[in-house]
N, C-alpha and C positions, 0 to 999 in steps of 0.2 A: 608720392613726392609731396613735400610740404614747402610752400613758398614763403619765405620769411623776408620782410622788409625791416631793416635795422635803421632807426632814426638816431640823429644826434651822435653822441660819442660812442654808441654801441657800434654803428657802422664804421667809425674810425678805428675802433679797437679790433674788429674782425677783418678789416681791410676792404670792405665793400658794403654797399647799402642794400643789395638784394642777394639772397642765398637760396638755393634750392637744395633741400635735404631729402635724400632717399632713405628715410628711417621708418616708414610705415607709421603706425599709430604710436604716439609717445606722450608721456605726461608733460604738461607745460613747464614744470620745474626742471625736468630732465632736459627739455629742449633748451632752456636758458643755460643750464650747466654745460650742455654740449657746445654751445656757441662760445661760452667762456673758455673752453679748452682750445678753441681755434684762435683766440686773441693773441696778438703779438706780445702783449704785456702779460707776464705771469700772474699779475694781480689786477685784472681789468676793473674799471670803475662801475661795472654793472653786475647785478646778481639777481637771484630769484626774489630777493627782498626789496629791491629798489627799481624794479622794472615793471611797467604796465604792459600787459599782453592784450592785444585786441585781435579778436578772431572774426573773420567774415565781415559782416556789415555793422558791427558795433558792440558785440559782446566783449566786455573788458574786465580784467581782473589782475590781481597780483599773484604770480605763480606760487609763492610761498604759502598762500592761504587758500589755495584751490587744488582740487583733485581732478581738474578738467584734463581730459585727454585730447590732444590735437590729433585729428584723424587725417589719414592719407588723403591728399587732394585739397585740404583747407589752406587758406591764405592767412598769414599771421603778420601783425605789425608789432614790433617791440619798441616801446617808448620809454626812455629813461625818465625818472622823476625830475631830473634836473634839466629836462628839455625846455628850451626857451619859447617854443610855440611853433 
């Protein structure tokens, strides 16, 4: 299980600020795409290009530029670039 915290409008788009996904190991870009498919809006305002992914205690990257795999048991925070702080 991967625990995902969705900050700002990402949480609004998917309908909650915390999600637990039973997906096993998954690429970071695929994780963001999976959450986009759960959004109420067919064109949510976040993507693998404008979302910062933070894993664990501070590893941060943009999913579109990373081949990082999120492993089962890791905690992830998704931060939209437009987040106010």
